[in-house]
C-alpha positions in Angstrom: -7.3 19.0 2.7 -9.4 19.1 -0.4 -11.7 16.3 -1.5 -11.3 15.0 -5.1 -14.7 16.1 -6.3 -14.2 19.7 -5.2 -10.4 20.1 -5.7 -9.3 22.5 -8.5 -7.6 20.6 -11.3 -4.0 21.3 -11.9 -1.6 20.1 -14.5 0.4 17.1 -13.2 3.8 18.2 -11.9 7.0 16.3 -11.6 8.6 13.6 -13.8 6.4 10.8 -12.6 3.3 12.7 -13.6 4.4 14.5 -16.7 5.9 11.4 -18.3 2.7 9.4 -18.0 1.6 10.3 -21.5 4.8 8.7 -22.8 4.0 5.4 -21.1 1.5 3.3 -23.2 -0.9 1.5 -21.0 -0.9 -2.3 -21.0 -4.7 -2.4 -20.5 -5.0 -6.1 -21.2 -1.4 -7.3 -20.6 -0.7 -10.5 -18.9 2.1 -9.6 -16.5 1.5 -10.4 -12.9 4.7 -9.6 -11.1 3.6 -11.0 -7.8 2.0 -14.2 -9.2 3.4 -15.1 -12.6 2.0 -18.1 -14.4 4.0 -20.3 -16.8 3.1 -19.3 -20.4 1.5 -16.0 -19.4 3.8 -13.8 -17.5 6.0 -11.7 -19.7 3.6 -11.9 -22.7 1.7 -8.6 -22.1 0.4 -6.7 -25.1 2.2 -3.4 -24.3 4.4 -1.7 -26.7 7.6 -2.5 -24.8 10.0 -0.7 -22.6 12.2 2.2 -23.6 14.7 1.2 -26.3 18.2 0.6 -25.1 21.3 -1.5 -25.3 21.5 -5.2 -25.5 23.9 -7.2 -23.3 26.0 -9.7 -25.1 24.5 -13.1 -24.6 21.2 -11.7 -23.4 19.2 -13.9 -25.8 20.6 -17.0 -24.2 18.4 -18.1 -21.3 20.1 -19.3 -18.2 19.3 -22.6 -16.6 16.1 -22.3 -14.8 16.0 -18.5 -15.4 18.7 -16.1 -14.3 17.4 -15.6 -10.9 17.0 -19.2 -9.7 17.5 -19.8 -6.0 21.2 -20.3 -6.0 22.0 -17.3 -8.2 19.6 -15.1 -6.3 21.3 -16.1 -3.0 24.7 -15.4 -4.5 23.7 -12.0 -5.7 22.6 -10.8 -2.3 25.4 -12.6 -0.5 28.1 -11.0 -2.6 26.3 -7.6 -2.7 26.1 -7.4 1.0 29.6 -8.5 1.6 31.6 -6.6 -1.0 31.5 -3.6 -3.2 30.1 -3.9 -6.6 33.3 -4.6 -8.5 31.6 -5.8 -11.7 29.5 -2.6 -11.8 32.6 -0.5 -12.2 33.5 0.9 -15.6 35.2 -1.8 -17.7 38.1 -0.5 -19.8 38.0 -1.0 -23.5 41.0 -1.2 -25.7 44.6 -1.0 -24.7 45.5 -0.8 -21.0 48.0 1.8 -22.0 45.5 4.1 -23.4 45.1 4.5 -27.3 41.8 5.6 -28.8 39.2 3.0 -29.6 37.2 3.1 -32.9 33.5 2.6 -32.8 31.0 2.4 -35.7 27.5 3.9 -35.4 24.9 2.9 -38.0 21.2 3.3 -38.5 21.2 7.0 -37.9 21.1 8.3 -41.5 17.3 8.0 -41.9 16.5 9.9 -38.7 14.4 13.0 -38.3 17.6 15.0 -38.1 18.7 13.9 -41.6 17.5 17.2 -43.0 20.1 19.1 -41.1 23.0 20.7 -43.1 25.4 17.9 -42.0 22.8 15.2 -42.2 22.3 15.1 -38.4 25.9 14.2 -37.5 26.5 17.0 -35.1 23.2 16.3 -33.3 24.0 12.6 -33.1 27.5 13.2 -31.6 26.1 15.6 -29.0 23.4 13.0 -28.2 25.9 10.1 -27.9 28.1 12.1 -25.6 25.3 13.2 -23.4 23.5 9.8 -23.1 26.8 8.0 -22.5 27.7 10.4 -19.7 24.3 10.0 -18.0 24.8 7.0 -15.8 23.6 5.6 -12.5 25.9 6.1 -9.6 28.3 8.7 -8.4 31.1 7.8 -10.8 29.6 9.7 -13.8 32.1 10.2 -16.7 31.9 13.1 -19.1 32.2 11.1 -22.3 33.9 12.9 -25.1 34.2 11.8 -28.7 37.7 12.7 -29.8 37.4 12.3 -33.6 34.6 11.4 -36.0 34.1 10.9 -39.7 31.3 9.7 -42.0 32.0 6.7 -44.3 28.9 6.2 -46.4 26.1 5.3 -43.9 28.5 4.7 -41.1 29.7 7.2 -38.5 33.2 6.2 -37.3 34.1 7.7 -33.9 37.2 7.5 -31.8 37.0 7.7 -28.0 39.2 7.0 -25.0 39.2 3.4 -23.7 37.3 4.3 -20.6 34.5 5.9 -22.6 34.0 3.1 -25.1 32.0 0.8 -22.8 29.5 3.7 -22.0 29.0 4.2 -25.7 28.7 0.5 -26.5 25.9 0.2 -24.0 23.8 2.5 -26.1 23.6 -0.1 -28.8 19.9 -0.2 -29.7 18.9 3.1 -28.2 16.3 5.2 -30.0 17.4 8.6 -31.4 15.3 11.0 -33.6 12.9 8.3 -34.6 15.4 5.5 -35.4 17.3 2.9 -33.4 21.1 3.3 -33.7 23.6 0.5 -33.6 27.0 1.0 -31.8 29.7 -1.6 -32.3 33.5 -1.7 -32.0 35.6 -2.0 -35.1 38.1 -4.8 -34.9 36.5 -7.2 -32.5 34.9 -7.3 -29.1 35.8 -4.9 -26.4 38.6 -6.1 -24.2 37.7 -6.1 -20.5 40.0 -5.9 -17.6 37.2 -6.6 -15.1 36.2 -10.1 -16.0 32.7 -11.2 -15.1 33.4 -14.7 -13.7 30.2 -15.8 -12.0 26.5 -16.2 -12.7 25.8 -13.7 -9.9 28.1 -11.1 -11.5 26.6 -11.6 -14.9 23.1 -11.2 -13.4 24.1 -8.0 -11.7 25.5 -6.7 -14.9 22.3 -7.5 -16.7 20.2 -5.8 -14.1 22.4 -2.8 -14.1 21.9 -2.6 -17.9 18.1 -2.7 -17.5 18.2 0.1 -14.9 20.4 2.3 -17.0 18.2 1.9 -20.1 15.2 2.9 -18.1 16.9 5.8 -16.2 16.5 9.4 -17.3 19.4 11.4 -15.8 17.9 14.9 -16.5 14.5 14.1 -15.0 15.9 11.9 -12.3 13.3 9.4 -13.4 13.4 5.6 -13.2 10.9 4.0 -15.6 10.0 0.5 -14.3 6.7 0.3 -16.2 5.7 -2.6 -18.4 8.5 -4.8 -17.1 7.1 -7.9 -18.7 7.6 -6.3 -22.1 11.3 -5.7 -21.6 13.1 -7.8 -24.2 16.1 -8.3 -21.9 14.0 -9.7 -19.1 11.9 -11.8 -21.5 15.0 -13.4 -22.9 16.0 -14.4 -19.4 12.6 -15.9 -18.6 12.3 -13.8 -15.5 8.5 -13.9 -15.2 8.0 -17.5 -16.3 8.0 -18.8 -12.7 6.8 -17.4 -9.4 10.2 -18.3 -7.8 12.2 -16.1 -10.2 9.7 -13.3 -10.4 9.5 -12.9 -6.7 13.2 -12.5 -6.4 13.7 -10.2 -9.4 12.7 -6.9 -7.9 14.6 -7.2 -4.6 17.7 -8.1 -6.6 17.3 -5.2 -8.9 16.9 -2.8 -6.0 20.1 -4.2 -4.4 22.0 -3.5 -7.7 20.6 0.0 -7.6 21.8 0.5 -4.1 25.3 -0.7 -5.0 25.5 1.8 -7.9 26.0 4.6 -5.4 28.5 5.2 -2.6 26.0 6.9 -0.3 22.3 6.7 0.3 22.2 10.5 -0.1 23.6 10.3 -3.6 21.0 7.6 -4.5 18.1 9.8 -3.2 19.4 12.8 -5.1 19.8 10.8 -8.4 16.3 9.1 -8.4 13.4 11.2 -7.3 10.7 9.7 -9.5 9.7 6.1 -10.3 6.9 4.6 -12.4 5.6 1.1 -11.8 2.6 1.6 -14.1 1.2 -1.2 -16.3 2.7 -4.1 -14.3 -0.5 -5.9 -13.3 0.4 -5.5 -9.6 -2.4 -6.9 -7.3 -0.5 -5.8 -4.2 3.0 -4.5 -3.2 4.5 -7.8 -2.1 6.7 -8.1 -5.2 7.9 -4.5 -5.2 7.9 -3.5 -1.5 11.7 -3.1 -1.3 11.4 0.1 -3.3 10.5 1.9 -0.1 13.7 0.7 1.5 15.9 1.6 -1.5 14.4 5.0 -2.2 12.8 6.1 1.0 12.9 9.8 0.0 11.1 9.3 -3.3 9.1 12.4 -4.4 7.0 11.2 -7.3 5.4 7.7 -7.8 3.3 6.4 -10.6 1.2 3.2 -9.8 -1.4 3.7 -12.5 -3.0 0.9 -14.5 -2.3 -2.0 -12.1 -4.8 -4.2 -10.3 -5.0 -2.8 -6.8 -8.6 -3.5 -5.6 -8.5 -2.5 -2.0 -6.7 0.1 0.1 -5.2 -2.7 2.1 -3.2 -3.8 -0.9 -1.2 -0.5 -0.5 -0.6 -0.8 3.2 3.0 -1.9 2.9 3.8 1.7 1.7 1.5 3.4 4.2 3.6 6.4 5.5 6.7 5.0 4.0 7.6 7.7 1.5 7.8 10.7 3.9 8.8 13.1 1.1 6.2 12.0 -1.5 4.7 14.9 -3.4 2.9 13.4 -6.3 1.1 10.0 -6.5 -0.8 8.5 -9.4 -3.3 5.6 -8.8 -5.6 6.0 -11.8 -6.6 2.9 -13.8 -6.9 0.7 -10.7 -10.1 -1.1 -9.6 -9.6 0.7 -6.3 -11.2 3.8 -7.8 -14.5 2.0 -8.4 -14.4 -0.1 -5.2 -13.7 2.7 -2.7 -14.8 6.2 -3.6 -13.2 7.7 -0.4 -9.8 6.0 -0.7 -8.1 9.3 -1.4 -8.8 10.6 2.1 -6.8 7.8 3.7 -4.0 8.1 1.1 -3.7 11.8 1.7 -3.3 11.2 5.4 -0.5 8.7 4.8 1.7 11.2 3.1 2.1 14.5 4.9 3.9 16.2 2.0 1.6 15.0 -0.8 0.7 17.9 -3.1 -1.1 16.0 -5.9 -3.0 12.8 -6.1 -3.9 11.6 -9.6 -3.1 15.1 -11.0 -5.4 16.9 -8.6 -4.0 19.3 -6.1 -4.8 18.1 -2.5 -2.5 20.4 -0.5 -0.8 23.7 -1.1 2.8 24.5 -0.1 1.4 26.8 2.6 -0.8 24.1 4.1 2.2 21.7 4.3 4.4 24.4 5.9 1.7 25.1 8.4 1.2 21.4 9.2 5.0 21.1 9.8 4.9 24.0 12.2 2.0 22.7 14.2 2.6 18.9 14.3 6.2 18.0 13.5 7.5 20.5 16.1 5.1 19.9 19.0 4.8 21.9 22.3 7.7 24.3 22.9 9.8 21.2 22.9 11.7 20.7 19.6 13.3 17.3 20.0 14.9 16.3 16.7 13.7 12.7 17.3 10.0 13.7 17.5 8.2 12.4 14.5 4.4 12.8 14.7 1.5 12.0 12.4 -1.6 14.2 12.6 -0.7 15.4 16.0 -1.5 12.0 17.6 1.7 11.8 19.7 1.5 15.4 20.8 -2.2 15.2 21.9 -1.5 11.9 23.8 1.4 13.4 25.8 -0.7 16.5 26.7 -3.7 14.5 27.8 -2.0 11.6 29.5 0.1 13.5 32.0 -2.7 16.0 32.8 -4.9 12.9 33.5 -2.2 11.2 35.5 -2.0 14.2 37.9 -5.8 14.7 38.2 -8.0 11.7 37.5 -6.2 8.3 37.0 -9.4 6.3 37.0 -10.8 8.2 34.0 -7.3 8.1 32.4 -7.2 4.3 32.6 -10.6 3.8 31.0 -9.7 6.3 28.3 -6.4 4.8 27.1 -6.0 1.3 28.4 -7.9 -1.8 27.3 -7.9 -5.5 28.3 -4.7 -6.1 26.3 -2.8 -3.2 27.7 0.2 -3.8 30.0 1.7 -1.6 32.7 4.6 -2.0 35.0 7.0 0.3 37.0 10.4 -0.1 38.5 12.4 1.9 41.1 16.0 2.6 40.2 17.7 3.4 43.6 21.2 3.5 42.1 20.6 6.3 39.5 22.9 9.4 39.9 21.4 12.3 41.8 21.5 15.9 40.8 24.8 17.3 42.1 23.2 20.6 42.7 20.2 19.2 44.6 19.9 20.1 48.3 17.6 17.1 49.0 19.0 14.3 51.1 18.3 10.7 51.1 15.9 9.6 53.8 15.2 6.2 55.2 12.1 4.6 53.6 11.8 7.3 50.9 10.8 4.5 48.4 8.6 2.5 50.8 5.4 3.4 49.0 6.8 2.1 45.7 8.9 -1.0 46.4 6.1 -3.4 47.1 5.1 -3.5 43.4 8.4 -2.4 41.8 9.4 -4.7 38.9 13.1 -4.0 38.9 14.3 -7.1 37.0 17.8 -6.8 38.5 16.4 -7.4 41.9 13.3 -9.4 41.3 14.6 -12.8 40.1 11.7 -15.2 40.6 9.3 -15.6 37.7 6.1 -15.6 39.8 7.1 -12.3 41.5 7.9 -10.8 38.1 4.6 -11.9 36.7 2.7 -10.5 39.7 4.2 -7.1 39.1 3.0 -6.8 35.5 -0.6 -5.4 35.3 -2.7 -6.3 32.4 -6.2 -5.0 31.5 -8.1 -1.8 32.2 -9.1 -2.5 35.9 -5.7 -3.9 36.9 -3.9 -0.9 35.4 -6.3 1.5 37.0 -5.8 -0.1 40.5 -2.0 -0.1 40.0 -1.6 3.6 39.1 -4.2 4.6 41.7 -1.9 3.1 44.4 1.0 5.3 43.4 1.5 8.6 45.3 -0.2 11.7 43.9 2.0 13.7 41.5 2.3 17.1 39.8 4.3 17.3 36.6 5.7 20.6 35.2 3.6 22.5 32.7 4.6 21.5 29.1 4.2 25.0 27.8 5.8 27.2 30.5 8.4 24.7 31.8 9.6 23.0 28.5 13.2 22.8 29.8 12.1 20.1 32.3 10.9 17.7 29.6 12.4 15.5 26.9 9.8 13.9 24.6 10.8 11.6 21.8 8.4 9.8 19.4 8.7 7.7 16.3 6.5 5.4 14.3 7.0 1.7 14.7 5.6 -1.2 12.7 4.3 -4.5 14.0 2.1 -3.2 16.8 -0.6 -5.9 17.6 -3.9 -5.3 15.9 -6.8 -5.8 18.4 -9.2 -6.6 15.6 -7.1 -9.4 14.2 -7.4 -8.1 10.7 -3.6 -7.6 10.3 -1.8 -10.7 11.7 1.5 -9.0 11.0 0.6 -6.0 13.1 -0.1 -2.3 12.3 1.8 1.0 12.6 2.0 2.6 16.0 4.1 5.0 18.0 6.9 4.5 20.5 6.9 7.5 22.8 9.7 8.0 25.4 9.4 10.7 28.0 12.1 11.9 30.4 11.3 14.4 33.1 10.4 15.1 36.6 7.5 15.5 39.0 6.7 16.6 42.5 5.3 13.9 44.8 2.4 15.3 46.8 1.4 14.5 50.3 -2.2 13.8 51.4 -2.9 17.5 51.8 -1.7 18.1 48.2 1.5 19.8 49.1 4.9 18.9 47.5 6.9 16.6 49.6 9.6 15.2 47.3 10.9 15.8 43.8 11.5 12.7 41.6 12.9 12.0 38.1 11.2 9.5 35.8 11.6 7.8 32.4 8.5 6.5 30.7 8.1 4.5 27.5 4.7 4.1 25.8 3.8 1.9 22.8 0.6 3.2 21.2 -1.6 1.5 18.7 -5.0 2.2 17.1 -8.2 1.3 19.0 -9.9 2.1 22.3 -12.5 4.8 23.0 -10.0 7.5 22.2 -8.9 6.0 18.8 -5.5 5.4 20.4 -4.8 2.7 23.0 -1.8 2.0 25.1 -0.3 -1.3 24.3 2.6 -1.1 26.7 3.5 1.4 29.5 6.8 1.1 31.4 7.6 3.6 34.1 11.0 4.0 35.8 11.3 6.1 38.9 14.5 7.5 40.3 15.8 10.1 42.6 15.9 13.6 41.2 18.8 13.8 38.8 18.2 17.2 37.2 17.8 18.1 33.5 21.4 18.7 32.5 21.6 15.4 30.6 19.0 16.3 28.0 18.9 20.1 28.1 20.6 21.6 25.0 23.3 24.2 25.3 21.3 26.7 23.2 17.7 26.2 24.3 16.4 29.1 22.1 18.0 27.7 19.0 16.6 24.3 19.9 13.0 25.6 20.3 13.0 27.9 17.3 11.6 26.2 14.2 13.6 28.2 11.7 16.9 27.1 13.1 16.3 23.4 13.4 18.8 21.4 11.4 18.2 17.7 10.4 19.9 15.3 12.7 21.1 11.9 11.4 19.9 8.9 13.4 22.7 7.4 15.4 24.1 4.1 14.5 22.3 1.2 16.2 24.4 -1.6 17.7 23.8 -4.8 15.9 22.7 -3.3 12.6 25.0 -3.6 9.6 26.8 -0.5 8.5 24.7 1.6 6.1 21.4 0.1 7.3 19.3 2.9 8.9 16.8 2.4 11.7 13.9 3.2 9.3 15.1 0.6 6.8 15.6 -2.0 9.6 12.0 -1.4 10.8 10.6 -1.8 7.3 12.6 -5.1 6.9 11.3 -6.4 10.2 7.7 -5.5 9.3 8.0 -7.2 6.0 9.4 -10.4 7.5 6.6 -10.4 10.2 4.0 -10.0 7.5 5.4 -12.8 5.4 6.1 -15.3 8.2 3.6 -14.3 10.9 6.4 -14.2 13.5 6.4 -11.7 16.4 8.5 -8.6 16.4 11.3 -10.1 18.6 11.5 -13.4 16.7 11.6 -11.6 13.3 14.4 -9.4 14.5 16.4 -12.3 15.9 16.0 -14.1 12.6 17.4 -11.1 10.7 20.2 -10.7 13.2 21.3 -14.3 12.6 21.6 -13.8 8.8 23.1 -10.4 8.8 19.8 -8.7 7.9 19.6 -10.4 4.5 15.9 -10.5 4.0 15.8 -13.5 1.6 18.2 -15.3 3.9 15.9 -14.8 6.8 12.9 -16.2 4.9 15.0 -19.2 3.9 16.1 -19.7 7.5 12.5 -19.4 8.8 11.4 -22.1 6.4 14.0 -24.5 7.8 13.1 -24.0 11.5 9.4 -23.2 11.2 8.3 -26.6 12.5 10.4 -26.3 15.6 9.4 -22.8 16.7 7.2 -22.4 19.8 3.7 -21.0 19.6 4.8 -17.8 21.2 7.0 -17.1 18.1 3.9 -16.3 16.1 1.4 -13.4 16.3 -2.0 -14.8 17.2 -5.2 -13.0 16.2 -6.8 -11.4 19.2 -10.1 -13.0 20.1 
């Protein structure tokens, strides 16, 4: 890791960095996407967005702005329930196919007018190329069939399906001039009628996205949004109610433009949100859900004052390579902010145009932390080796010094419980036999909820606080776990980052990022003389959060004990391939019961965390709220507002004293 003041300077790489020069800074603009004010928002002094087409009727403001509450609700309701019919290509001209005539004007005074043909050939190639570069997987190769020059007009003939793509280029800039594209003989006939305000809104948002999308660079330019003429005409930023719903709605339209998330990730690798007067990420946080594999991100010339204002995207873009934060007050307020930012993004190569990691350093980090121990579980996601170090230290301490272990990892808010599962299947190859009383030393404090029905008994078997946990684990029989290095086949260790872990300092009411670590394995139970007497299997789930003397504390520890069941259930068929880093293939996360189709676990976690932060609800209540509305975020916020007064105190995260 290289500090900024010593790092060698390198030319910015990637579209988000290289295109910065083309984005004029709105240094005294008035856009505040998160907190717009009537009469100010949308009146910035920037030079405006990239030129592009104008949607018919765009200059006619809708009642109360196009994204008033009812329309916004309709957008997301329709978007989540059906495919994006209105976003399909509309056919122009006869349904039976004849060519459609279009007139192109305003081109004759371009920089290409000095060409032998006055720039006509260059113009036609440009029209075909730009009309073919579209968002989504249904990209058409637009072809102009015939063309002729009539005075200052260029008359072109195209297939009906290509006409709409060309007409959307009305107002685009080419070779120093803006060209006009219109149909000869009247408006384009459409066989996909836009019949509702929600569909019109989606069509408008789709137009904004396409005007700002560079197909070749895979770059989506969302800078200076307040200067976009289309958005200004719709009064998007006049009111806080419309501005707060605008970006989530636009991200939803972007999602619906593609059949699969993989296609969306491949089509958009770079995004700029520069010059938007952002004071935090509240208004744009859904970008991390829509484009989780973004590689280049430009946040320059906004109003981020503290590192906390960027926490919503902490560790969210796992593939991020280039990040730009220049022109924010954060640079003056926190001279060491870059150290934290570099730690958030394990694949970050450049920060503000300065190289902070080499490809070799990233490859080495992946080998040493992402694939811990000899165990290569595809569900093991680590950050800085935290999970790996915890597993190594914890089980060694559990076998040798439980009192020291308790003071090292548990605090007064930590909880521990264990349960004996006497019905679990045994290893069919085991020669051990059941013996009377073999669970006698465990059953007194076992918290098996299938057998313990009374609330006082359940509460008595949950241990809270350092001393209580230390006493509980000290009463358990002595153990010896297999060596992690030499007996890797006897372990299955999974880890993933989870949001919403309680913050012991109370600084983050919505919780902080932590780890969920699940361990499956076995141990030998030792007698008083230290000799093995019984082999057991176990499953253990830890929730880790920041804090404690070790920098990591155990929030929750649940242990399940069972008769020895062998390792066949989690041992791969080809162990060598499983443990060899060069042969590991990415494994898709399995579908989770209860989540809508297409919603990944990572996206669900981010949505829950966002709702917790906005409402102050606990993890379980936030998830239940989203379940009830089909994981529609805005619907969950609305539902929360209706029942907030009737929720019990336990539904909310309370700052720790």
